[in-house]
KOLKOL-877468 format. One line per 8 residues: number of its first residue (from 1); their letters; for each residue x, y, z of N, C-alpha, C. Coordinates in steps of 0.2 Angstrom, whole numbers. Atoms other than C-alpha are relative to their C-alpha. Last residue first. Example, Ala and Ser with C-alpha at 12.3 -4.5 7.8 and 13.67 -1.06 7.14 Angstrom:
# residues 2
2> sa> -4 -6 -1 68 -5 36 -4 5 3 | 4 -6 0 62 -22 39 4 6 0 $
# end
This chain:
# residues 347
347> pkrpdfae> -6 -3 0 130 -28 -101 0 6 5 | 0 -7 3 114 -37 -96 7 3 0 | -2 1 7 117 -56 -93 0 7 -4 | -7 0 1 117 -53 -74 3 -1 -8 | -1 5 4 99 -47 -74 8 -1 -1 | -3 5 -4 97 -36 -59 2 -6 -4 | -6 -3 -3 93 -20 -69 4 -6 4 | -5 -2 5 82 -29 -81 6 2 4 $
339> rlaegifi> -3 6 3 72 -37 -67 5 1 -5 | -5 3 -5 71 -20 -58 2 -7 -3 | -6 -4 0 64 -12 -74 5 -3 5 | -4 1 6 51 -25 -76 7 3 0 | -3 6 0 46 -23 -58 3 -2 -6 | -6 -1 -5 44 -4 -59 3 -7 0 | -5 -3 3 33 -7 -75 6 1 4 | -2 5 5 22 -19 -66 6 3 -3 $
331> llvlmgvl> -4 5 -4 20 -7 -51 3 -5 -5 | -6 -3 -3 15 7 -62 4 -5 3 | -4 -1 6 2 -4 -71 7 3 2 | -3 7 2 -5 -10 -55 5 1 -6 | -5 2 -5 -8 8 -49 4 -7 -1 | -6 -4 0 -15 13 -65 5 -1 5 | -4 2 6 -27 -2 -66 6 5 0 | -3 6 -2 -33 2 -48 4 -2 -6 $
323> vlftslsl> -5 -1 -5 -36 21 -51 4 -7 1 | -6 -4 2 -44 19 -68 5 0 5 | -3 4 5 -56 5 -62 7 3 -2 | -3 5 -4 -61 15 -47 4 -4 -5 | -5 -3 -4 -65 30 -58 4 -5 4 | -5 -3 5 -75 20 -71 6 3 4 | -5 5 3 -84 9 -59 6 3 -3 | -3 4 -5 -91 23 -48 5 -5 -3 $
315> wwadinak> -6 -4 -3 -93 36 -61 3 -5 5 | -6 1 4 -104 24 -72 6 3 4 | -5 -5 -3 -118 25 -59 7 -2 -3 | 1 -6 2 -131 16 -70 5 5 2 | -3 0 7 -124 -1 -66 0 7 -3 | 3 -5 3 -127 1 -47 3 2 -7 | 7 -1 -2 -124 -15 -39 -3 5 -3 | 4 6 2 -108 -18 -49 -7 0 1 $
307> gqallegl> 1 -1 7 -102 0 -46 -4 -6 -3 | 5 -5 0 -105 -3 -27 -1 1 -8 | 7 4 -2 -95 -19 -28 -6 5 -1 | 2 4 6 -81 -9 -37 -6 -4 1 | 3 -4 5 -82 4 -23 -1 -4 -6 | 7 -2 -2 -80 -9 -10 -3 4 -5 | 5 5 1 -65 -16 -19 -7 1 2 | 1 0 7 -56 1 -19 -5 -6 -2 $
299> sptsppvg> -3 6 4 -58 2 -1 -2 1 -7 | -1 -1 7 -62 16 12 4 -5 -4 | -7 -1 2 -67 8 28 1 2 -7 | -1 -8 -1 -85 10 33 7 1 -2 | 3 -4 5 -89 -8 26 2 8 0 | 7 -2 -1 -76 -17 37 -3 5 -5 | 1 -5 -5 -61 -23 28 -7 1 2 | -6 -4 -2 -61 -39 18 -1 4 6 $
291> lglfdlst> -4 4 -5 -73 -53 15 6 4 3 | 3 -2 -6 -87 -43 6 4 -4 6 | 4 6 -2 -83 -51 -11 -3 1 7 | 5 0 5 -76 -34 -18 -5 -6 2 | 5 -5 -1 -67 -32 -2 -5 0 -5 | 4 2 -6 -59 -49 -4 -5 5 2 | 4 6 1 -54 -45 -22 -4 -2 6 | 6 -2 4 -47 -28 -18 -5 -5 -1 $
283> lalisasm> 4 -4 -4 -36 -35 -4 -6 3 -4 | 4 4 -5 -30 -49 -15 -4 4 4 | 5 4 3 -26 -37 -29 -4 -4 4 | 5 -5 1 -16 -26 -18 -6 -3 -3 | 3 -1 -7 -6 -41 -12 -6 5 -1 | 4 5 -2 -3 -46 -30 -4 1 7 | 6 0 4 3 -29 -34 -5 -6 1 | 4 -5 -2 15 -30 -20 -6 1 -4 $
275> rfplftiv> 4 3 -6 21 -47 -25 -4 6 3 | 5 4 2 25 -40 -42 -4 -3 6 | 6 -4 2 34 -25 -35 -6 -5 -2 | 3 -4 -5 45 -36 -24 -6 4 -3 | 7 2 -1 49 -50 -36 -4 5 4 | 4 0 7 65 -42 -43 -7 -2 1 | 1 -7 2 71 -38 -25 -4 0 -7 | 4 -4 -5 69 -56 -19 -2 7 -2 $
267> ptmgnpll> 7 1 1 75 -64 -35 -4 3 5 | 2 -2 7 92 -54 -34 -8 -2 -1 | 5 -5 -1 94 -56 -15 -3 2 -7 | 6 3 2 104 -72 -16 -6 5 0 | -1 3 7 122 -65 -16 -7 -3 -2 | -1 -5 5 117 -54 -1 1 -2 -7 | 6 -4 1 109 -69 8 1 6 -5 | 5 3 6 124 -80 6 -6 4 -2 $
259> hrfmivpg> -4 2 6 138 -70 15 -5 -3 -5 | -5 -5 2 130 -60 29 3 -1 -6 | 3 -6 1 113 -69 32 6 6 -2 | 6 0 4 118 -87 30 -2 7 -2 | -1 2 7 136 -86 34 -6 1 -4 | -4 -5 3 132 -77 50 2 -1 -7 | 4 -6 1 118 -88 55 4 5 -4 | 4 0 5 130 -103 53 -5 6 -2 $
251> svglaqas> 6 4 -2 144 -98 64 -5 0 -6 | 5 -5 0 161 -94 57 -7 -3 1 | 4 0 -6 173 -107 63 -5 5 0 | -2 -5 -5 187 -103 50 -4 0 7 | -6 3 -3 183 -120 41 3 5 5 | 1 6 -4 165 -114 39 6 -3 3 | 2 -3 -6 171 -98 32 -2 -5 5 | -6 -3 -3 182 -107 19 -3 3 7 $
243> rvydlnrg> -3 5 -4 167 -118 15 6 3 4 | 4 2 -5 157 -103 11 3 -6 4 | 0 -5 -5 170 -95 1 -4 -2 6 | -6 0 -4 173 -111 -9 0 5 6 | -5 -4 3 155 -113 -15 6 1 5 | -6 5 2 145 -128 -8 5 4 -3 | -3 3 -6 132 -117 1 6 -4 -1 | -6 -3 -3 129 -106 -14 3 -3 6 $
235> klfearvy> -6 -1 5 118 -117 -25 6 3 3 | -3 6 2 107 -123 -11 6 0 -4 | -4 3 -5 106 -106 -4 3 -7 -1 | -6 -4 0 100 -99 -21 4 -2 6 | -4 2 6 87 -113 -23 7 4 0 | -2 7 -1 80 -110 -5 5 -2 -6 | -5 0 -4 78 -92 -9 4 -6 2 | -5 -4 3 68 -95 -24 6 1 4 $
227> dslgmwsf> -3 4 4 57 -108 -15 6 3 -4 | -4 5 -3 54 -97 -1 4 -5 -4 | -7 -3 0 47 -83 -12 5 -5 3 | -3 -1 7 31 -93 -17 7 3 0 | -2 6 3 28 -99 1 3 1 -7 | -7 1 0 28 -82 10 2 -6 -4 | -4 -4 5 11 -76 6 7 -1 -1 | -1 3 7 1 -90 14 5 4 -5 $
219> lsllilll> -1 7 -2 1 -85 33 2 -4 -7 | -7 1 -1 3 -67 28 2 -7 1 | -3 1 6 -15 -68 21 8 -1 0 | 2 6 3 -22 -72 38 4 -1 -7 | -2 6 -3 -12 -59 47 -2 -6 -4 | -8 0 1 -15 -45 35 3 -6 3 | -1 2 7 -34 -49 35 8 0 -2 | 1 7 0 -34 -48 54 1 -3 -7 $
211> laspefis> -5 3 -4 -25 -31 54 -1 -8 -1 | -5 0 5 -37 -24 40 6 -4 4 | -4 -6 -1 -52 -28 51 6 -1 -5 | -5 -2 6 -66 -40 50 3 6 2 | 2 -6 3 -74 -45 68 5 2 -6 | -3 -6 -3 -69 -63 71 -3 6 -4 | -2 1 -7 -79 -79 68 2 7 3 | 6 1 -3 -88 -76 51 1 0 8 $
203> afiillyl> 4 -6 0 -72 -68 44 -7 -1 3 | -3 -5 -5 -62 -82 51 -4 6 -1 | 1 2 -6 -73 -95 41 2 5 6 | 7 -1 -1 -73 -85 25 -2 -2 7 | 1 -7 -1 -54 -83 26 -8 1 1 | -2 -2 -7 -52 -101 29 -1 7 1 | 5 3 -5 -63 -105 14 2 2 7 | 7 -4 0 -53 -93 3 -5 -3 5 $
195> epmagwie> -1 -7 -3 -36 -101 8 -7 4 0 | 5 -5 3 -41 -119 5 0 7 3 | 5 -2 -4 -25 -128 12 -5 5 -4 | 6 3 2 -15 -136 -2 -6 2 4 | 2 -3 6 0 -124 1 -7 -3 -3 | 3 -6 -2 1 -130 19 -3 4 -6 | 6 1 -4 3 -148 14 -3 7 1 | 5 3 5 16 -144 0 -7 -1 4 $
187> ifrqgfld> 2 -5 4 25 -132 12 -5 -3 -5 | 4 -5 -3 26 -145 25 -3 5 -4 | 6 3 -1 33 -158 13 -5 4 4 | 4 1 6 46 -146 8 -7 -3 0 | 2 -7 1 51 -142 26 -4 0 -7 | 6 -1 -4 52 -161 30 -3 7 -2 | 5 5 2 65 -163 16 -7 1 3 | 3 -2 7 74 -147 19 -5 -5 -2 $
179> irgglygq> 3 -7 -1 76 -151 37 -3 2 -6 | 7 1 -2 80 -169 33 -4 6 1 | 2 6 -4 95 -164 23 -7 -1 2 | 2 6 5 97 -146 18 -2 -6 4 | -1 6 -4 105 -134 32 -1 -7 -5 | -6 1 -3 108 -120 20 1 -6 4 | -5 0 5 93 -121 8 7 -1 3 | 1 6 4 80 -125 21 6 -1 -5 $
171> iagvligv> -2 6 -4 86 -112 33 -1 -7 -4 | -7 0 -2 87 -99 20 2 -6 4 | -5 2 6 71 -103 12 7 0 2 | 2 7 1 61 -102 29 5 -3 -6 | -2 4 -6 69 -85 34 0 -8 -2 | -7 0 0 68 -77 16 3 -5 6 | -3 4 5 50 -82 15 7 -1 0 | 1 7 -2 46 -76 32 2 -4 -5 $
163> atglvtla> -4 2 -5 54 -59 28 -1 -7 2 | -7 1 2 46 -58 11 5 -2 6 | -1 6 4 29 -62 17 7 -1 -2 | 1 6 -5 29 -49 31 2 -7 -4 | -6 1 -5 37 -36 20 -1 -6 4 | -6 2 4 25 -39 5 6 -1 5 | 0 7 2 10 -39 17 6 -3 -4 | -1 4 -6 15 -23 25 0 -7 -2 $
155> lgflvslr> -7 0 -3 18 -15 8 1 -4 6 | -4 4 5 2 -21 0 7 0 3 | 1 7 -1 -8 -15 15 5 -4 -4 | -2 2 -6 0 2 14 -1 -7 2 | -7 0 0 -3 3 -4 3 -2 6 | -2 6 4 -21 -2 -3 8 0 0 | 1 7 -4 -25 9 12 3 -5 -4 | -5 1 -5 -17 24 3 -1 -6 4 $
147> fgyllral> -7 1 3 -27 21 -13 5 -1 6 | 0 7 2 -43 19 -3 7 -2 -3 | -2 4 -6 -40 36 6 1 -8 -2 | -6 -3 -3 -39 45 -11 2 -4 6 | -5 3 4 -53 34 -19 7 2 3 | -1 7 -1 -64 37 -4 5 -3 -5 | -3 1 -7 -61 56 -5 1 -8 1 | -7 -2 1 -65 56 -24 4 -1 7 $
139> vdrgrddt> -4 5 3 -80 46 -22 7 2 0 | -3 -3 6 -89 58 -9 5 -6 -3 | -7 -2 -2 -101 49 2 4 2 -6 | -1 -8 0 -120 50 -1 7 2 1 | 1 -3 -6 -123 32 4 1 7 0 | 7 1 -2 -124 24 -13 -2 2 7 | 2 7 0 -108 32 -18 -7 -1 2 | 1 4 -6 -106 50 -23 -1 -7 -1 $
131> gllndgtp> 7 2 -2 -100 60 -38 0 -3 7 | 1 6 3 -82 62 -45 -7 -4 2 | -3 0 6 -81 80 -42 0 -6 -4 | -3 7 0 -93 81 -28 3 -1 -7 | -2 2 -7 -96 99 -25 3 -6 1 | -5 -5 -2 -95 105 -43 2 -2 7 | 2 -7 0 -105 90 -48 6 4 2 | -5 -6 -1 -102 72 -53 -3 6 0 $
123> pspvpgdi> -5 -1 5 -117 60 -53 5 6 2 | 1 -6 4 -127 55 -37 6 1 -5 | -6 -4 2 -127 38 -30 -2 5 -5 | -7 2 0 -139 43 -22 0 -8 -3 | -2 7 -3 -156 50 -26 8 -1 -1 | 1 6 5 -159 69 -30 2 -7 4 | 7 -1 3 -154 86 -23 -1 -6 -5 | 1 3 7 -138 82 -13 -8 1 -2 $
115> qfnisdfd> 2 -5 4 -136 93 3 -1 -2 -8 | 7 0 -1 -134 79 15 -4 5 -4 | 2 -6 3 -117 75 9 -7 0 0 | 5 0 4 -111 61 20 -2 7 -2 | 5 -5 -1 -94 60 28 -5 0 -6 | 6 2 -3 -85 44 28 -5 5 1 | 2 6 4 -70 47 16 -7 -3 3 | -3 6 -2 -70 65 21 -2 -6 -3 $
107> hrnlpfia> 3 6 -1 -76 79 10 5 -5 3 | 3 -1 -6 -71 97 7 -5 -6 2 | 6 3 1 -59 94 -7 -3 0 7 | 2 -1 7 -45 107 -8 -7 -4 -1 | -4 3 5 -44 108 11 -3 1 -7 | 2 7 2 -54 121 20 6 -3 -4 | -3 3 6 -47 137 28 -1 -7 -1 | -1 8 0 -60 145 39 4 -2 -6 $
99> rngpqemq> -2 3 6 -60 164 43 1 -7 1 | 1 7 -1 -68 176 56 2 -3 -7 | -5 3 -5 -63 194 57 1 -7 1 | -7 -4 0 -78 201 49 4 -3 5 | -1 -6 -4 -92 188 49 6 3 0 | 0 -5 5 -92 175 34 0 7 4 | -6 -2 3 -86 162 46 0 6 -5 | -5 -3 -5 -101 162 56 6 2 -3 $
91> alffpdry> 2 -7 -1 -112 159 41 4 4 5 | -3 -4 6 -101 144 37 -3 7 0 | -8 -2 -1 -104 138 55 2 4 -6 | -1 -4 -5 -123 140 53 7 2 1 | 1 -7 2 -124 132 36 1 5 5 | 7 -2 -2 -117 116 43 0 7 -2 | 4 -1 7 -101 110 33 -7 3 2 | -4 -6 4 -90 112 49 -3 1 -7 $
83> ateteffg> 1 3 7 -102 101 60 2 6 -5 | 2 -5 5 -95 106 77 0 -4 -7 | -5 -2 4 -93 92 90 -3 4 -6 | -3 5 5 -107 92 102 5 3 -4 | -7 2 -3 -109 104 117 3 -5 -5 | 0 7 -2 -124 113 108 7 -2 2 | 4 1 -6 -129 131 106 1 -7 3 | 6 5 1 -117 138 93 -3 -1 7 $
75> gfttepye> 7 -3 -1 -106 153 94 -6 -4 -1 | 1 -5 6 -90 146 87 -7 3 0 | -6 -3 1 -84 137 103 0 5 -6 | 0 -7 -3 -102 133 107 7 4 -1 | 3 -5 4 -101 120 93 -1 7 4 | 7 0 -1 -89 109 103 -3 6 -4 | 3 -6 -3 -71 109 97 -8 -1 0 | 8 -1 1 -62 93 93 -2 6 4 $
67> fllplhwa> 4 0 -6 -43 94 91 -7 1 -1 | -3 3 -5 -30 90 78 -4 -1 7 | -3 7 2 -39 92 62 4 -3 6 | 5 5 -1 -50 106 70 3 -7 -2 | -2 6 5 -35 117 73 -4 -6 0 | 2 6 -2 -41 134 81 3 -5 -6 | -1 5 5 -35 152 81 -1 -7 2 | -4 6 -3 -42 165 92 0 -5 -6 $
59> gqyrvllp> -7 -1 -2 -46 183 86 4 -6 2 | 0 -5 -6 -65 181 87 7 1 2 | 6 -2 -2 -64 165 76 1 5 6 | -1 -6 -5 -49 160 66 -7 2 1 | 5 -4 -1 -50 142 59 2 6 5 | -1 -5 -4 -37 131 51 -6 5 1 | -7 1 -2 -36 115 41 1 5 6 | -5 -5 3 -55 115 40 7 -1 3 $
51> kdnsilea> -2 -5 -5 -64 99 43 4 5 -2 | 6 -4 -1 -74 89 30 2 5 6 | 2 1 -6 -57 82 23 -6 5 1 | 7 2 0 -48 79 7 -3 -1 7 | 2 -1 7 -31 87 4 -8 -1 0 | -1 -7 2 -24 89 21 -3 1 -6 | 4 -5 -5 -32 73 28 1 7 -2 | 6 -1 3 -24 64 12 -5 4 5 $
43> glsvvflv> 3 -6 -3 -7 68 18 -7 1 -3 | -2 0 -7 0 50 15 -3 6 4 | 6 4 -3 -10 50 -2 2 0 8 | 6 -5 0 2 64 -8 -6 -4 4 | -1 -5 -5 17 53 -3 -6 5 0 | 0 3 -7 10 38 -12 1 5 5 | 6 1 -2 6 48 -28 -1 -3 7 | 4 -6 -1 23 55 -29 -7 -1 3 $
35> sfiilsyy> -2 -3 -6 31 38 -26 -3 7 1 | 3 4 -5 20 30 -40 2 3 7 | 7 -1 -1 25 44 -52 -4 -3 6 | 1 -7 -2 43 43 -49 -7 2 1 | -2 0 -7 44 24 -49 -1 7 2 | 5 3 -3 34 24 -66 1 1 8 | 6 -5 -1 46 37 -72 -6 -3 3 | -3 -6 -4 61 25 -69 -6 5 1 $
27> grrsrkfr> 0 2 -7 51 9 -75 2 6 4 | 7 2 -2 46 17 -92 0 -2 7 | 4 -6 -1 63 25 -94 -7 -1 3 | 7 2 1 73 9 -92 -5 6 1 | 0 0 7 90 17 -92 -7 -2 -3 | 1 -6 3 87 22 -75 0 0 -7 | 7 -1 -1 86 4 -69 -2 7 -3 | 4 5 5 103 0 -78 -8 2 1 $
19> lwrrrapt> -1 -3 6 111 15 -69 -4 -4 -5 | 4 -6 1 104 9 -53 0 3 -6 | 7 2 0 111 -8 -56 -4 6 0 | 1 3 7 128 -1 -60 -7 -2 -1 | 1 -6 5 127 10 -44 -1 -3 -7 | 6 -3 -2 124 -6 -33 -1 6 -5 | 5 4 3 138 -16 -42 -7 4 1 | 2 5 -5 150 -1 -38 -6 -4 -3 $
11> lprhtpvt> 7 2 1 156 10 -52 -1 -7 4 | 0 7 2 171 19 -44 -7 -3 -1 | 2 4 -6 169 38 -43 -1 -8 -3 | 7 2 1 179 46 -57 -2 -5 6 | 1 6 -3 196 55 -54 -8 -1 -1 | 7 1 -3 201 68 -66 -1 -7 3 | 4 5 3 220 68 -69 -7 0 3 | 4 4 -5 228 84 -64 -4 -5 -4 $
3> evm> 7 1 2 241 92 -76 -3 -5 5 | 2 7 -1 256 99 -68 -7 -1 -1 | 7 0 -3 263 115 -75 -2 -8 0 $
# end
């Protein structure tokens, strides 16, 4: 009888780092929690919205999330879009054969609750689980949409800053000489620019938007990473395998991005969660100061500013503080786990 020897999958460097990352339980579970929250926030319209997900009226099905229906579609008298929280529409849905399926939270981020008894901001109730802001908008909806905006903005700014930082650092480190010298002087001058003053100036000239803010912040977000990439390329360009590739006639871009860059990605990857948390903090700070996205846009910084202006409305500051701190703590734990996973001194 021939005994079969069990074969094991080879432990590649990528798998070894993944196993190191999983060994850090705090970072591993933080990644799972953050990913779940982000995926849930991507479907915010299905969770928190003032429009029904599905409406059945007189035997016909309607999709208010995808299409606009006038009030006459549901037995009304006006050609304007249906107000789905209006008592008339709700009474129509109580008729036999009619039905409206609403999301879990029946509020959009910009919908105003006109049925509040009392001044705004109003405290938490059964209708508004986390209360309302100073305009009568649901805080839970604005937190959900604001979380999505913050994460997407942080991802976009991190990707842009990382791409530019890698490109600039790779060119400086590989070519060296005068290009590296003039590049460092340019970075020193560009880094001395008053970023906050420039944001104030551009905010007064152009209409504020998330895209404008992304472009302005990306002009400065690449400098911190380019130094690390430059150092890795300066260290690796004199190694034997690089000189051998140059002797064989391999082009410079191929050596830079196929040979040197994979070996210099450790500082890039380990800094990604920290750079993302810094991007989210920058957006929140600018929104708090009134220099960020437009006021109608759901923003954590705008909610914090409302909490500062309305000290008695504790639900504004407390809920926003917990969401912001929880998001940043999860990113920091993920960054620490990545740093340990890519540490060459770890066994």
